[in-house]
N, C-alpha and C positions, 0 to 999 in steps of 0.2 A: 808530121808527114802524111800526106793524103795517098794511102795505100791504093785506093781505086784508080787514081791518075797514074800511079807508078806502074800498076799492072797493065793499064791501057797502052803504055809506052812499050811494054815488053812483049806482048802478044797481040795478034790481031783478032783473036777469038772474042767477039762481042758478047757471046753468051756467058762465057767465063767472067768477063767484066761485070755484066749485070747481076750475075748471081753473087759474086763478092760484094758489090755495092748493096745488095739486098741483105746480106748477111751483117754487113756493117751497120745498116739501118736497124736491124733487129737488135744488135748489140747495143746501139746507142739508145734505143727506145727503153731496153731493160735497164740501162744504166740511169736513164732519166727517172724511170719509175722508182729505182732503188734510191736515188738521191731525194726524190720527193717523199718517199717513206721515211727515210732517215730524218729529213727536215721535220716531217710530222711528229716523229718519235722524239726528237730533241724539244720540239715544243711542249709535248705532253710531259717529258721529264722535267723540263723547266717549270711547268705549271705545278707538277707534283712536288717539286722541291720547294717552291714558294708556299704551297699549302702546308707542307710539313713544317716549314719555318713558322708559319702562322700558328699551326696547332702546338708546336713545342713552345712557342712564346706564351700562348694562351694557358697552356698547362702550367708553365713556371709561375705565371701570374696567379692562377688559382691556388696552386700550391702554397705560394707565399702568402696569399690572403688567408688560406685555411691553417697552415701550420707555421708559417714564418713569423718573423718580428715585424712590427709596424714600421720600424725604422728603415730607411733606404740607404743606410751607410754601407760601403764596400768593406768588409772585413774578411781577413783570411781565415778566422776561427769563428765558427757559427756558435751562437749561444746554446746552452743546454735547454731543451724544451721542458726539462724537469727540474728547473733551478729550485723551486719551492721544495720539492721532495728531497733533493740532494741536500739542501740547507737543513732541513729537518733531521735528516739522518745523521749529518755530521754533528749538529748539536746533541743528538741523542747518544752518540758514540762517546763524545767528550764528557757527557754526564756519567755515562757507565764507567768510563776510565777513572773519572774523579771518585766515583763511588768505591771502585776497587782499591784505590790508593788511600782512602781515608779509612781509619780504624773503626770498627763497628761501634764502639763506645768510646766517645771522645772525652778526655779528662775535663772536668768543670773547674776552671779558674785554679789550676794547680801549677802550671808552669807558665810564667810570663812570657808573652811573645814580643821581641822587639818590634817596633812600629815600622822600622825600615824594611822588615820582611814581609809585611802584609801587603797583599795585592787584592784590591776590591774588584770583583767581577764587573765587567763593563765600565771601568774607570776611565776608558778612552772614548767613550760614546759622546755624542753631541748633547750639550745641555738641553734640559726640558725648557719649554717656553716660559720666559719670565712673567708673562701676563696672566698665567693660570693661577687660581687661588690655591694656597697651601694650607693643609691640615698637618699641624706639627704634632708629631709623637716623640716624647723625650723618653729614652731608655737609660735610666740611671742605675747604679749599684745600689742595692739594698744595703741595710745597716749592718748586716753580717759580713759583707765584703768590702768594707771601707778601709781595711788595714791589708798591708802586703802579707801574702801568704808565706813569703820567704823569710822576712825579718820582723814582721809585726808591726812596722811603722805606719803611720796614718798616710794614706794615698793623697797626692796633690793633684788638682785639676790643672792640666797643662793645655787642654783644647778640646775640640769636639770633632768626631768624624760625622760628617754629613752625608747621607745618601738619599736619593730621591726615587720614588716609583710613580709611573704614570697610572691613573685610575680613571674610570669613567662611570658615571651614573646613567642608566638607560632612562628613556623618556619618563620624567617624574612629574605626575600631575599634582597641582595643588589648587586651592580655592582662595580667590580674593573675596573677602567678605566686606561689603561696604554698609557702614551703619551711619544713617542720617537721622540724628535726634530731631524730633518734630515739636515745635513750639506753638502754643495756642495763645490767642489773644481773647480773653473773655469778653472784653468790651466790643471788639469788632466781630467775634466769633469766626476767626480765620485761623488757619494752621500754616506755619512757615517752617520750611526745612532747606538745607542746603540744596542747590540746584544739581540735577542730574547731568553730568556732561554728555554732549552729543556723541553718538556712535554711528557707525556705518549701518548696523542693524539695530534699531531701537529695541531694547529689552533683551537683546541677545545674550546668551550665557557664555559665548566665547570671548575670552580676553585677547588682547593683541598678540601675546605670545603664543596662545594655542593656534590662532588663525595663521600666524606666521609659520609655525610648525607644520601645519596641514599643507600650505602652499609650497613651502620649500621642499617637504617630502615628496610631494606630488610632481613638481615641475624641475627641481634639481636632482633629487635623488630618484625620481621615476618610480616611486612606489604607488600602486593603485590604491583608491580609497578603502578597499576591502582589507588591504594589509594594515592600513592605519587603524581600521576598525578592530582588527585583531590584536594590535600592539596596545590599544587602549583597554581592551578586554582583559589582557593579562594583568593590567594594573588595577582591575576592578571598576573601570570607568566605562560606562555605556555610551558609545558615540555611533549611532547608526550611519551607514553610508547615505542615507537620504539626507541626514542632517549635515554631514560633511559636504555633500554636493551643493546644498543650498549656500554654504558659507563660500564655496569655491566660486559659484555663479555670482553672488552678490558682491563679493570683493573683487572679482574680476572687472565687473562694470564700474566700481569705485576707483579702480587703479587705471582705467583706460585713459583718462585725461593726461596722465604722466607719460604714457606710451605716445600719445598724439604729440605731446610736446617734445619728446625725444626725436620723433620723426622729423618735425620742423627743423630742430637744431642739426640733425644729421644732414639734411638737404642744403644747409648752410656751408658745409665743408666743400672744399676744392677737389679732394681725392677720396673716392669710395671704393670698396670691394664688394662683390656681388657673387653669389653662388646659389645653388638650389639642391634640395634633396628630397626624394620621394617619400611619401608617408601613405598608409592605407587609411581609408575612411569607411565606416560602416555605410553601405548602400542605403539610401532613403527607402522607406517602405512606399510601396506602389499604391495608388489610390484605390480604395475599396478592399484592400487586404485586411484579413482579420487578425493576423499576427505577423511579427517580423520574421523573415526567413533567416535563420542563423548562418553565419559564415560568409555571406555575400559582402564583399567590399569593392571599392572603387579607388583608384589611384588619385591622390592629391599631391600637392607640392608645397614645401615650405621653403619660401625664397628668403634668402638671408643677405643683409646689407650691414657693412660696418665702415666705420671712419678709418682713414689712413693713419698709421702710427707715427708717421714722420712729420706731419704737419705741426707748426709751432703758432703760438700767439705772436702776432707781428706788430702789436701796439706796444712799443717799447716804453711809453709813458706809463701805461697801465701795468705792464708786466716786464720790468727791465731784464729779467732772466730768460725771457723768451722760451718758457717752458713748453713742453708738448701739450696740444689740447687734449682734454679727456676723452677717452674712448667711448663710442656709442655703437650699440649692436641692435638691429632691428630685424624681426622675423615677420614675414608677410604670408599668411596662409591663403593659398589659392587652389582652385579644383583643377587647374591644368598647367601645362608647361609652356604655353604659347608666349611669343615675345610681347604680346599686349600686356602681360602683367608687369614686367620690369618697366615698360614704357609708361603705364598708368602710375606705378609708384614714384618714378622719377620725373614725372611730368613737370616741366618748367625748370629742371635742374640742369646746370651746365658745369662741366668739369672733367676729370679724368677718371675713367672707371676700369678698375682691374677685374677681369673676367677670364674664364676658360674659352675654349673655341666653340662653345654651343651656339648654334645658328640663331637661337632666340634672341641674343643680344645684338646681332648685326644691325637690325634696323635702327638702334639707337645711334650708331655710329655714322649713318647716313644722313641724319637730320641736321639741318643748318638753320642759323638764326636769321634775323631780318637783314643783316649785312652780308649774308652768305657764308658766314664762318661756321666751322664744325661746332656744334654744342657740346657733345660728348666725345672725348678723345679715348681711343682704345688703348689699354695697357695689357700685354701679354705676360702670362705667368712662367717664369723661367723654371720653377719647379715642375710644372706640368711638362715642359720640354725635356728636362732632365729624366722625367719619370719613363719617357718613351725609351731612352738610351739605357736606363737603369734595367728595366724589364728584359731588353735585349741582351744585356750583358748577364743577367741572372739566368737567361735561358741557355746561352751557348758560349758564354765567356768571350764575347766579341771584343777583340782589341780596339776596333774603331769606336764601338760604344764606350769602352773604357777611356779612350782618349777624350771623347766629348764630355764625359763625367768629370774628368780632371780639369778640363778647361772651365767648366761651370763651377767646379769647386774654387778655383782661383777667384772667380767673381764673388763668390759668397764670402771668401776671406777678405776681400776688400770691404764688403757690406758689414761684416763683423767689426772692423776696424773703424768704420765710419758712423756706426750706430751712435756712439756717445757724442758725436760732433754736432754742432748747429748746422742749419740748413746750408749756409754759404760754404762752410769748410767741407761739408759732405759733398757739395756739388763740385768743388774744386778737386777733391780726392777722386771722385768718379771720373771726372773729365781727364784727369792725368793718368790714372791707372786702368780704370775699367773700359774706357772707350777704346784704347789700343787693343786690349784683349778681344774685345767685341769685333773689331774690324779684322783682326787676325782669324778668329773663329769663323766669321762668315765666309772668308776666302777659302779656309780649309773645308768647310762644308760644302762649297760649291766645287771644289776640286775632287772631293771624295765622292760627291753624287755624280760626277761625270764618268766615274769608273765603276758604279754600282748599278746592278741590274734592276730594271723597274719591277715593281710589285712586291719586292721583298720587304722583311720587316725593318731592315736597316734603311731602305730607301724611304719608307713611310716615316720613320723617326727623323730622317734628315729633311724630307719635305715639310713636315710639321713645322720645324724650327724656321726653314727658309721662307715658307708661306706667311708666317707670322712674325718675320724678323724685325720689321719696323716697330710693331707693338711690343716685342720682346726687349728690344734694346732701347726703347724710349726712356726708361728710367735713369740711363747714365748721363743724360743731357740735363738733369735737374738734381736738386738736393732733397726733394720732399716726395718724389714718386716712389713707390714700393717696387721691389724686385719680382715679387711672387705674390700668390693669393693666400698664403698660409694663414694670415690672421682670420679671415673668415672661415676656412676650413677648420681651424681650432675652435671656433665659435660653434661650428655645426657638430662637431664631433661628439660632445656630450649627448646631443639629441639622438644622433645616430645609435650610440650605445644604448640609450634609453628605450629605443624602439623594441628592443628585445623584451622589455617588461610590459609595455602598454600595448604593443602589436598594432592597434589602429585607434583612431579618433571616432568618437560616437556620432558626430554630426559635424557640419560646417562650422556652426556656431562654436562648438567645442574646440575645434581646431584653431579658429581665429582667437579664442580666449587664451588657449594655450600659447599661441604665437605671442600674443600681447604680454602675458606674464613672464615668459621666457625671455622676452626682450629685456625687461627690467633686471631679471636675475643675471642674464648674460653681460649687461652693461655693468652691473655691480661688480661682477667677478673680473671684468676687464680692468676696472679701476681699483681692484685690490679692497674692495668692500665686502663684509660678511653679509650675504643676502639676507640671512635670517635676522641679524640685528638690525639692518637697515629697514626691513619690512616691519619689524615690531615698532620700530620708533615712528615710521611713517603712518601706520595705522592709527597710533595715538594722536598724531598731529592732524590728519587728513580731514576730519569732520568740520574743524573749525578754521582751517587754513584758507587764506585769501588766494583767489585765483591769480592775482597779480604778483604773487611770490611763489608761483608753482615751481620755478627753476630751482628753488632752495630745497625741494623734496626730491629732486632727481638723483638717482645713484651715481653721481659723477665724483671725480676726485675732488677732495676738499669738502665733502658733506659733513655738516655739523650735526652731530647727535645731541639729543636733549641731555 
């Protein structure tokens, strides 16, 4: 109701009408100001709420990185942060209880104990590896105890109780002494002896096993050379860091052709994974400086590439079992994170590339061949999409995030069942079971996003999946495309852990050498080959090996040891 009009009808006093209208105008103005302030306050509260959500999410993420488990499994019971201590305490208590239950002085061979009552400690443990050498220790009765203590009759052997203990010998140095008799011809006045085999370092004192120990310790176990120097010194062997450094540099160059060949073979694959991790490099000394300034470093990047794990040999005549192709891992050390580096590494390659959402890879997916077709097809990592929801659920137990996690879990269950299948059967399984789940999940994400406020952590998690949906779901239409980027992340993880030991690389050349040697070792481990044994064998073969047979030296599945 318009009260001003109503008052005008009731009284002819125009002044009263004007005054009441003025009062209504004042009230309306105040109400409008109040509404504007309330709207502004609502906006501020919404922004504060979003910021709080972001901070809580970040705090939960940091706490999980600092104190939590590396696994992203959703468990109702969290693991004990002190499992090792608890395990040690339980073992100590059991030992003390056993000691209290055992008499101080045990009778020596006085009362026979039935075999059925004996229980050997650790009898249910896993058997020790059969390939390890055995040193046999036989513990027999002496002559004074070959008769029964009860009746005096001669004891009869009925069997043996065999127990095994695992032992280790620390780095044991020994010397190969090569003796070459020299024969002289008095008539020709010449001397003849057996030829000296070619070596990577002529006249070097390091045998192949020692060089392998140095390189594996440095690049697999991430031990700096000064620690290897100390280990050798404890055994009474003088190995200076400068000598060890020379071996690393010389053998790094000798092994480079193997890395180049692996890179060529990698680019023949149709499916690749890619990722990168930062490393610190000692900043180069400025021109004219008299000494290096300590502590100054610059950021470099170790770009990593590996082959897809689901690709098979397709030549049925050459390989009727259609077994998976051997895995290949290549690390590429560069001084930056620009997209030019993966473009240069993958120059001329075409196929499907699994990556995260880093913008440096985007230009690869825009390139087209002469026929206008996309050269590199983008594959999205489902594990990355899941991680967004996992962190949200870990921060505030979001039921929507848990719903997304459960939907993704169903996809991984299908992948688990499809892993042992061949490409065609896996493709059929994905099309029948995974594709409907993906269609349903996208519809659910779109519906959920419509009722989710912009700017929040949940909105960002959903937007990440919807923005990359084509790349994330592309695997389900094939049998050889991966669902996530975990293979390359697993290959990078040992290096990330090792950075705590070596902190930084000394130069760009050192970084590239490390990347090359780590490529060989990572490839060996992916193919279940012992890096130390492989390298020892290759160092023996390498000096006289023809380049036309270089593929036989690569650490791939099926490698033949001497």
